[in-house]
C-alpha positions in Angstrom: -14.3 16.3 23.2 -15.6 19.5 24.8 -18.9 20.8 23.6 -20.1 24.3 24.4 -23.6 23.9 25.7 -25.6 26.6 24.0 -29.2 25.4 24.0 -31.1 22.9 26.2 -31.8 19.6 24.4 -35.5 18.6 24.2 -36.4 15.9 26.7 -39.5 13.8 26.7 -39.2 13.4 30.4 -40.9 16.2 32.3 -39.8 18.0 35.4 -36.1 18.3 34.5 -34.4 21.7 34.7 -32.7 23.0 31.5 -29.3 22.8 33.1 -29.9 19.1 34.1 -31.2 18.4 30.6 -27.9 19.6 29.1 -25.8 17.7 31.6 -27.7 14.5 31.2 -27.7 14.9 27.4 -24.0 15.3 27.3 -23.5 12.3 29.7 -25.9 10.1 27.7 -24.1 11.0 24.4 -20.8 10.1 25.9 -22.2 6.8 27.3 -23.3 5.8 23.8 -19.9 6.5 22.3 -18.0 4.7 25.1 -20.3 1.8 24.7 -19.5 1.6 21.0 -15.8 1.8 21.7 -16.1 -1.0 24.3 -17.4 -3.4 21.6 -14.0 -2.9 19.8 -12.1 -3.7 23.0 -14.2 -6.8 23.4 -13.3 -7.9 19.9 -9.6 -7.4 20.7 -9.1 -4.6 18.2 -5.8 -2.7 18.5 -5.7 0.2 21.0 -4.6 2.6 18.3 -7.5 1.6 16.2 -9.9 2.3 19.0 -8.3 5.6 19.7 -8.7 6.5 16.0 -12.4 5.7 16.2 -12.7 7.7 19.3 -10.9 10.7 17.9 -13.0 10.6 14.7 -16.3 10.4 16.5 -15.5 13.2 19.0 -14.1 15.4 16.2 -17.1 14.7 13.9 -19.7 15.6 16.6 -17.6 18.6 17.7 -17.3 19.9 14.2 -21.0 19.5 13.4 -21.9 21.2 16.7 -19.7 24.1 15.8 -21.2 24.3 12.4 -24.7 24.3 13.8 -23.9 26.7 16.6 -25.4 24.3 19.2 -24.6 20.9 20.6 -25.4 17.9 18.4 -26.0 14.6 20.1 -26.3 11.1 18.8 -30.1 10.8 18.9 -30.5 14.0 17.0 -28.5 12.7 14.1 -30.6 9.6 14.2 -33.8 11.4 13.4 -34.9 11.5 9.8 -35.4 15.3 9.5 -31.9 16.1 11.0 -29.8 13.0 10.2 -30.3 12.4 6.5 -29.7 16.0 5.3 -26.7 16.2 7.7 -25.1 13.0 6.4 -25.7 13.9 2.8 -24.2 17.3 3.3 -21.2 15.8 5.0 -20.6 13.4 2.2 -21.0 16.1 -0.4 -18.5 18.3 1.4 -15.9 15.5 1.4 -16.4 15.0 -2.3 -16.2 18.7 -3.1 -12.9 18.9 -1.2 -11.4 16.2 -3.4 -11.2 13.7 -0.5 -10.4 10.3 -2.1 -13.0 7.6 -2.2 -11.2 5.3 0.3 -11.2 8.1 2.9 -14.9 9.0 2.3 -15.9 5.4 2.6 -13.8 5.0 5.8 -15.4 8.0 7.5 -18.9 7.1 6.5 -18.3 3.5 7.6 -17.3 4.5 11.1 -20.5 6.6 11.4 -22.6 3.8 9.9 -21.2 1.3 12.4 -21.7 3.6 15.3 -25.3 4.4 14.5 -26.0 0.8 13.8 -24.6 -0.1 17.2 -26.9 2.5 18.9 -30.0 1.0 17.1 -29.0 -2.5 18.4 -28.1 -1.3 21.9 -30.1 1.9 22.5 -29.6 2.1 26.3 -28.0 4.6 28.7 -27.9 4.7 32.5 -30.1 7.6 33.5 -30.7 8.3 37.2 -29.0 5.0 38.0 -31.5 3.1 35.8 -31.0 1.7 32.3 -33.2 3.7 29.9 -33.9 3.4 26.2 -32.9 6.3 24.1 -36.4 6.4 22.5 -38.0 6.8 25.9 -35.8 9.8 26.6 -35.5 11.5 23.2 -38.0 9.9 20.8 -37.7 7.5 17.9 -34.3 6.9 16.4 -33.0 5.2 13.2 -29.7 4.9 11.5 -29.2 7.8 9.1 -26.8 5.9 6.9 -27.5 2.9 4.7 -25.3 0.9 2.4 -26.7 3.0 -0.5 -24.9 6.0 0.9 -21.5 4.4 0.8 -19.2 5.1 -2.1 -18.7 2.1 -4.4 -16.0 -0.1 -3.1 -12.9 0.3 -5.2 -9.5 -0.5 -3.7 -7.5 2.8 -3.7 -4.2 1.0 -3.6 -5.2 -0.6 -6.9 -5.9 2.8 -8.3 -2.7 4.2 -7.0 -0.7 1.1 -8.0 1.8 -1.0 -6.2 4.2 1.4 -4.4 7.2 -0.9 -4.8 7.7 -3.5 -7.5 7.7 -6.8 -5.5 10.8 -7.8 -7.4 12.6 -4.7 -6.1 11.6 -5.0 -2.5 15.1 -6.2 -1.4 16.6 -3.4 -3.5 14.7 -1.0 -1.2 16.4 -2.6 1.8 19.8 -2.3 0.1 19.1 1.4 -0.5 18.3 1.8 3.2 21.5 0.1 4.3 23.5 2.4 2.0 21.8 5.7 2.3 19.7 5.6 5.5 21.5 3.7 8.2 24.0 5.5 10.3 26.6 3.8 12.6 25.6 5.7 15.7 21.8 5.9 15.2 19.9 3.3 17.2 16.6 4.8 15.9 17.5 4.2 12.2 18.8 0.8 13.1 15.5 0.0 14.8 13.5 1.3 11.8 15.5 -0.6 9.3 15.1 -3.8 11.4 11.4 -3.3 11.5 11.3 -3.0 7.7 13.3 -6.2 7.2 11.0 -8.1 9.5 7.9 -6.7 8.0 8.9 -7.7 4.5 10.2 -11.2 5.4 7.6 -12.2 7.9 4.3 -10.7 6.7 3.4 -9.5 10.2 1.0 -6.7 10.7 2.6 -3.5 12.1 0.9 -4.0 15.5 2.1 -7.6 15.6 5.6 -6.4 14.8 5.5 -3.8 17.6 4.4 -6.4 20.2 7.2 -8.9 19.5 9.0 -9.9 22.6 12.6 -11.1 22.4 12.5 -14.1 24.7 9.0 -15.3 23.8 8.7 -14.7 20.0 12.1 -15.0 18.4 13.2 -18.6 17.6 16.6 -18.3 16.1 17.4 -22.0 16.1 14.2 -23.1 14.3 14.1 -20.0 12.0 10.6 -19.0 13.1 8.9 -15.9 14.5 5.8 -16.1 16.7 3.2 -13.4 17.1 0.8 -13.7 20.1 -0.8 -10.4 19.2 -2.6 -11.7 16.0 -6.2 -10.7 15.4 -8.8 -13.2 16.5 -11.2 -14.8 14.2 -14.6 -13.2 14.4 -13.9 -11.8 17.8 -12.8 -15.1 19.3 -9.7 -13.5 20.8 -6.1 -13.1 19.9 -4.5 -16.1 18.3 -0.8 -16.9 18.2 0.8 -18.1 15.0 4.2 -18.9 13.5 5.7 -17.3 10.5 9.1 -17.1 8.8 12.3 -15.9 10.2 14.7 -15.9 7.2 18.5 -15.4 7.4 18.5 -11.6 6.6 15.9 -11.1 9.4 17.9 -13.1 11.9 21.2 -11.4 11.1 19.5 -7.9 11.2 17.8 -8.6 14.5 21.0 -10.0 16.0 23.0 -6.9 14.9 20.3 -4.6 16.3 20.2 -6.5 19.6 24.0 -6.5 20.0 24.7 -2.9 18.9 21.7 -0.7 19.2 18.8 -1.9 21.5 21.0 -1.4 24.5 20.8 2.4 23.8 17.2 2.6 24.9 16.5 3.7 28.5 14.7 1.2 30.7 15.5 -1.5 28.2 16.0 -4.1 30.9 12.5 -3.5 32.3 10.8 -4.7 29.1 11.2 -7.6 26.7 9.7 -5.8 23.7 12.0 -5.9 20.7 11.3 -2.4 19.4 11.2 0.5 21.8 10.7 4.3 21.7 13.4 6.7 22.6 11.9 6.8 26.2 12.2 3.0 26.5 8.5 2.3 26.0 6.5 0.2 23.6 6.7 1.8 20.2 3.5 3.5 19.0 2.0 3.2 15.5 2.4 7.0 14.9 6.2 6.7 15.5 6.4 3.6 13.3 4.5 5.5 10.5 6.9 8.5 10.8 9.8 6.0 10.6 8.6 4.5 7.4 8.0 7.9 5.9 11.6 8.8 6.6 12.8 5.7 5.0 10.7 6.3 1.9 12.0 9.9 1.7 15.6 8.6 1.9 15.0 6.1 -1.0 13.3 8.7 -3.1 16.2 11.2 -2.7 18.3 8.9 -4.9 15.4 8.3 -7.3 14.5 4.8 -6.1 11.0 4.0 -7.4 8.9 3.9 -4.3 5.6 5.8 -4.1 4.3 8.1 -1.4 1.4 5.7 -0.5 3.7 3.1 0.8 2.5 1.9 4.2 3.6 -0.8 6.7 0.6 -2.9 5.5 2.2 -2.9 2.0 5.1 -5.0 3.4 2.5 -7.6 4.2 1.2 -7.5 0.6 4.7 -7.6 -0.7 5.4 -10.7 1.4 2.2 -12.4 0.2 3.0 -11.5 -3.4 6.6 -12.7 -3.4 5.7 -15.9 -1.6 3.0 -16.9 -4.1 5.1 -16.0 -7.1 7.8 -18.3 -5.9 5.6 -21.0 -4.4 2.4 -20.9 -6.5 1.3 -24.4 -5.3 1.6 -23.5 -1.6 -1.4 -21.1 -1.1 -2.5 -23.1 2.0 0.9 -22.4 3.6 0.5 -18.7 2.8 -2.9 -18.7 4.5 -1.4 -20.0 7.7 1.6 -17.6 7.6 -0.7 -14.6 7.2 -3.1 -15.9 9.9 -6.2 -16.0 7.7 -8.8 -18.7 7.6 -9.5 -18.8 3.9 -8.1 -18.1 0.4 -10.5 -15.2 -0.3 -8.9 -12.7 2.0 -5.4 -13.7 1.1 -6.0 -13.1 -2.6 -6.7 -9.4 -1.7 -3.1 -9.2 -0.5 -1.5 -10.5 -3.7 -0.6 -7.5 -5.9 1.6 -8.5 -8.8 3.6 -5.8 -10.6 2.6 -4.9 -14.2 5.9 -6.3 -15.4 5.3 -9.7 -13.7 1.8 -9.9 -15.2 3.0 -9.0 -18.7 5.6 -11.7 -18.5 3.1 -14.3 -17.3 0.7 -13.3 -20.1 3.5 -13.6 -22.7 4.3 -17.0 -21.3 0.6 -18.1 -21.7 0.5 -16.6 -25.3 3.6 -18.6 -26.3 2.1 -21.8 -24.9 -1.2 -21.2 -26.5 0.6 -20.8 -29.8 2.0 -24.3 -29.4 -1.5 -25.8 -29.1 -2.4 -28.2 -32.0 -4.6 -26.5 -34.6 -7.1 -29.4 -34.6 -7.7 -29.0 -30.9 -6.3 -32.4 -30.0 
């Protein structure tokens, strides 16, 4: 982020030139943002997630500064006379531009987390000495509370399930017939990722960090991820999940016929590589899925635009529990969670499946004895 320094920021400390005030204010502002991002690194959050937070915060402050015609720093937003009106105006602007509730909540939540962090750790290094923000700029408080957040409603519920879980394998069949090309290692890689995502329940970052010699167990029909999110910041935890026949065959074919097309492939053990032979990024994976969805929609296959890699994880959970309703404890382990509560959020039955189950219940209820015995 590059801010045009237009007007000196007010300092409590005396004897500091206007130029020094601007330089120190800019440095202190950056220190606070970097300190917040460091908390995500400590909690082992994905690098792409951290970059997204960084881009959002830098873009938000840059945009607000441009709108004001002068630099806007963290502590200014954290004053009641500036922060509250600014946040309310920002939220109102998002609503007026028809931004969906999920996105509004996500944006405000990043800001809320950042300002909460600053209230808990309000220190910067100034003149080589740790100083409190309040000593330099005056009293601060978080300008966002839980009452400012839009009511939590799952937008994927509002939008619906992008693919009927019962037709998930039809989607893969469509890709084999209408997307794959004999001499396209990129499409083979993308298809292989889709198969593994559906049959293993791995998160996309876990998928991208699979290593051939360390994580693929063909003989025992298992996959391992060592990139799994840690519990409550305890660090990354390895876990085992399924490696079914279709996944094994697809990976074998990809390894035999297409992975050797990537440059520098012998220098890395990662299963999925970019065209430059490096670790695949989330943005490339996202574009790959969009291409596959477009290919399926061209022949009128029912898959919605809001299909994401994380939906494969939900489809995996849904299909598993529909087939093994008494093995919730196994599903919890396969997904890498610690309780049933989180897993239930992943289970998204299709309307047809729910209607069929309701009909089954109605038929059984109709068979109950009328005397209640």
